[in-house]
N, C-alpha and C positions, 0 to 999 in steps of 0.2 A: 270544244265549241260550246258556247252558252247562249241562252236566250235572255237578253238583258233589257230591262226598262230603265231608262235614265230620265231624270227630271232636272231641269235647269231653271232657277228662279230669275226674277227680274234683274238682279244685279249682274248675273252671268250673261245676260243677253241685252245689256243696257246700251250697247253701241254697235255699229257695224263691225268694228274690230273684235269685240268680244263675241259676237255671233260667229265670225269667222274662226275664232279660237275654239268655240264649241264644235263647229263643223269638223275641225281638224281632230278633235278628241273622238268624235263619233266615227270618223273615217278610220282612225287608228284602231278602234275596237273592231271595226269591220275587217280590217287587214289582219287582225289577230284571229279571225275566224268566228267572231261572235255575230249573232243576229241581234239587231239593235232597233229599239223603239224609243224615241225621245219625246218627252212631254215638256212643253215650254210655257212659262208665264209671259205676261206682257213686258215690254222693254222698260226698264228703269221706272220712271215716274208716270208712265203712260196712263195707268188707271186713274191716278190723281188728276191728271190733266183732263181726262174724259169726264170725270165727275164735275170738275170746274166748268166745262163746257155745258154740261147738262144743267147746272145751277144757273148759268147765264141765260138759258132758255126758259127755265121753269124752276121756281124755288121749291116745288114739291112734285117732282116728276114721278110718274107711275113706276112701280117696280118692274113691270113688264118691259117698258121702254128702256129702263136703266140696264136690265139684263141684255137687251138687244144691243145697246151701245157698248157696254163694258166688254162683251164677248169679242168685240173687234180687236181689242188690244192683243189678246193671245193669237188671234188669226194673223195679225201682222207678223208677229214673231215666228210663227210656224212656217209661213211662206218664205220669209227671208232666210231662215235657217235651211230650208230645203234647197233654195237657190244657191246658198253658200256651199252646200254639200255637192250639188251638181257641178259647181265651178271647179271642184277638186277632182272631177271625173268619175263620180260615183252616182248611182241611181238613188234618187230620193223622191218621196211623195209626201205631201202634207194632207192631214185630215182635220176637220173641225171636230169638236166633241161629239156631235151627232153623227157625222160620217164615220167616226170611230166606233159607233154603236153604243154610246153611253145614254141610257134612258133614265130620266129622273122623275120624281113626283112633280106636282104642279106648284110648288112653293117657290115663287120668284125670290131671287137674291140669296136664298139659303136652301137650295134644293138638295135632296138626298137621292142617291143613286138607287134605282129600283132594279135595273137589269143591265147587262153588258152583252152585246152581240158583236164580237170582235172578228167576224169572218173576213171583213175587208182587210184588216191588219194582217191576219194570217196569210191571206192570199198575196198581199204585197211582199211580205217577208219571203214567202216561197218563191216569188219572182225576183228576189235579189235586191229589193229596195231597203234603204234605211227609211223607216217610217217616222214622221214627225207629227205629233198630235197637239192641238191647242188644249192647254189645261183649263181648269176652272169652270168648265161648261158642259152642257148636255142638252138633250131634247126632252121636253116634258111629255107625259102621257097624253096631254092635249095638243101636242105638236108645236109648242113654242120653245124658243131658246131660253134656257135657264142657266143661272150661275150657282156655284156651290159654296159661295161665301168666302170669307177671308182665308187665305192659304189653301184654297180649293185645288190648286194644281198638284199639291202633295197627294190629295185624295184621288185625283184623276190617275196619277202615276201608279199608286198602289192598286187601285181598282183594275187598271189595265194589266198590271202584272199578274193579278189573279185571273183575269179574263183570258189571258193567253198562256197561262201556266209558266210564267217566266221563272228563271232560276233565282234571280235577285232583282230588287228594285233599288236602284242607286239614286239617292236624292242629293243633288249637288247644290251648294250654296256658297256664300262668302265666308263660311266657317268650315274648319276641317274635321268636324265631327261633333259629338255630344260631350260637353264638359261637365265636371262635377259641380260647377256653378258658372255663371256668366263671368268669363275671364276679364271683362272690362270692369267688373265690380270687385271680383276676387282674383287678383292677378296671379295667385298661386293655384288657381284651379287647374286640374289635370284632365287631359283628354281620356275618355273611357274607350277601351278596345271593344267592350261589349256591354250591353244593358238589356234587361228583359223587357218584354212588351209592357208588363204591369208597371215597372218603374218608369219607363219612358212615357207611358200614358199619364201617370201622375205628375211627372215633371212638366209635360206639355200643358196639362190642365192647370198647373200651379203657376204658369207664367213663362216657362222656357220656350223661346221662340224658334227653336231649331226645326221642329216638326209640328205640323198641325195635329191636334189631338184626334180629330176624326180620322185622319190617315192612319195613325197608330192603332186606333180602335179597329179599323177595317183590317189592317195587317194582322192583328192578333186574332180576329175572328176567323180569318181564312188562311192563316199560317204563311203570310208573305214575309220573306226576309228582307229587311231594309238595310241598306248601307248608306249612312250619312257621311258625305265626303265634301272636300273642297273643290270648287270649280276651277281653282287656279293652281292646283298641284296634282301630282299622281300619287301622293302618299295615301296609305290606307286610312280610313276614317273609323267610324263606330258602327258595329253591327247591332241591329235591334232585332231580336228574335226570342223564341221561347226559351226560358231558363233551362239549362241542362243540369240534372241532379249532381253530377260530379264537378260542376264548376263552383269554386269558392265564392260565396256571395257576401259582399260587404254589408255590414249592418245598415249603414246609410250610404246610398249610392250618390246622392247629390243634394244640393241646396238650390231651390228655385225661388225667384222673386217676381212680383208683379206690382208695378206702380200705377196701373191703369184703373184700378177699382175705386169705387165710391161707396161710402157708408151712409145709409139713411137710418135714422132712429125716430120711430113714431112714439111719442110720449103721451101718456094719459089715455091709453086705449081701455075699453071696458075689460076687466079681468074675468071674462066669461068663457065657457067652452065654445069652440067654433070660431073665435075671433081670428086666431092665426090661420085657420083653414080658409076663411073668407079672404083675408089679406093676400095669401100666397096663391089662391085660386085666381084672384084678379090679376096679380102679377104674371101668372102663367098665361092668362088670356091675352096679355099684351106681349107675350113671348119674351119675357125677361128671364135671363139666366141668373137666378139667385145663387150665391156662393155660400157664405157663412151666415149663420143666424144665431141670435141670442135673444131670449125672452126672460124677463124677470118681473116679479110682482112688486108693486109699491103700495103706498098707503091709500086708503079710501077706495078699495076695490078697483084699483087702476093697475095697468101693466105697461111696460115699455118693450118694444120689439126693435132690435137692430138687425140689419142685414146688409150684405155687400153684394155688388154686382158690377159687371163691366161698365166702365165710364161712358162708352159710346151708346149705352142704353138709358142714359139719364132722362131724356125727354119722355121715353115710354114709361119710365118709373114715375115721373111726376104726374103724368096723365092717370096712371093706375091709382096712385095714392089719392089724387083728387076725387076720383070715382069712389074710392073706399070711404073717404071722409063724408061724402054725401049720405051714405047709408049707415055709417058707423063713426060718429064724431069722436075726435080725440083732440088733445090739447095743442100739440104743435109737432112740426117735423124739424129735426136737426140734421143738417147735411155736412158731412166731412169728406172733402176731396183730397185732403192732405194726408193720405194714408198709403201704406204699402203692405202687401202680404208676403211673408217669407215662409217657405215650406221646406221641411226635411223629408226626403223620400228614400225609401229602401225596403225591399221585401224582407230583408234580414231583421227589421224592427219587430216583426211579428213574434219572434222567438227570443227577443233580447229585452228583458225588463229594465226599467230605469232610464230609457232613452229620453222620455219627457222631462224627468227630473234633471238630467244633465243639460238638456237644452235650456230649460227655464233658468237654471243656475248660471249658465254661461251668459245668457242675456241679462240677468240681474247684475252679475259681476261687471258687465259693461254699461250698466245704468240705462238699459233699454226697457221702456215701459210697454206692457202688452195691453192692447185695447180689446182683442177678441182672440179666442182659441178654438181650433177645430181639429179633431183627430179622426183617423181611420187606421186599420191594421198596418198600413204601410206609409202613412203620411201624418205629419204633425204640422199644422199651419197656424201662424200667429199674425195678427194685424198690429203694425207698429206705426209710429209717426214716419212720414215719408223721409224726413230729414235723417232718420236713424237706419234706413234700409241698408246702406253700405256697411255700417258697423255691425248690424245684425247678421248679414250674410257672411261677413269675414270671420266673426267670432265663432259662429256655428261651424263654418267650414274647417276652422282650426280645431275646434273642440272634438270633432268626430274624425280627425286624422285624414282629412281629404287634401291637405296642402301638398303640392309637389315641391321639388327642390329647385325648380326653375320659375322664373317670372314671365308671364305672358306679355308679349309686346305686339300691339296691334299696328299693322302697317297698311298704308294705302298705296296700292300698286297702280302704275299707269298701264294703259293697254299694251304698250310696248314691253314693259317689264313682265306683265302677265304672259304675253306670247312667248317671251324668252324662257320664262320659268316652265311653261307647259311643254315647250319643244326641246328642252334640255334633255339630252340623253336619248333622243329618238333618232 
């Protein structure tokens, strides 16, 4: 018998049929003797629909009211899933984030978890219930509903796994694990049986959309084992946990890419001490997540500074840059939205000289130009033209021996096909 936290994303609960399939999967775990807690996201495109409704009322709604509205999406999923489990003859109870004991700070739309009091979950498990919890939300220290930001249901699941001392946190999605690259871009990408917290955190931060970076960081901090799995099959997925010394570690674990970033270049800044500090302090005040940075001096005591950031923060960056220009005039801003970041990730890189040289030669041999470069002990990131991202990912994937012998084929299953696949062999 194991204590398992499972998380199902929006695709997995996108329709009544899929919710019923999730219910069958949870009941099967209960029949096998496991105690089960399920965390769910909002159904399909519900969050997008709620955002559209909000914009129809107010083009600039307050973050507090947005959190109040968006939290209802997950609450719908949790109640429907509990009903579906009950229809199968098993005890189920649903909890909102705050009923589950998730306490956050007061930062609307991007709250951080401050504390977990999971006594109600433990009591329900002891009484034989399958517990269903709304992901993505909690209750602030001030008593308001808050949301945890994009992908926040992953963080909810990992946090609850820690709070109830679960044996494993299973994250179910429409992919069957963590791949060495996005298989839709690199068809010969291979599924990894295992990846360390450090490598997964770097992959997530570099653009891999399988797991939210905050969830991986939380898991690493508290030693929560994550199992990334497919919601549409029973096949084993990828285990994310602390690296074990006797495990052979590949030099490069994977290649991640991100096409959502934008680059700003401020030209003609004063080439004086403190200029960069003032610029990035202002960006921080606007809560901009700066990624890569390059500064170089030019003629006449002038300097240029380039930096990249998530594309959804463009409006905040524009406001911050306008504020900087009032106090520290510069010549102009160049904006490049036609870029992509490609990253090599692997803890084995720390003890393997020459990785950067191999990477840059492979890119050069494929006539891929580099706009920016950033390195850490376990990651090398480059910015390239968006049109060259596929070629960049594929050539690096091949260069570092990550290609599998098979070619990935993406399939779109109907609810009936999914049900048949999940029930096969039961």
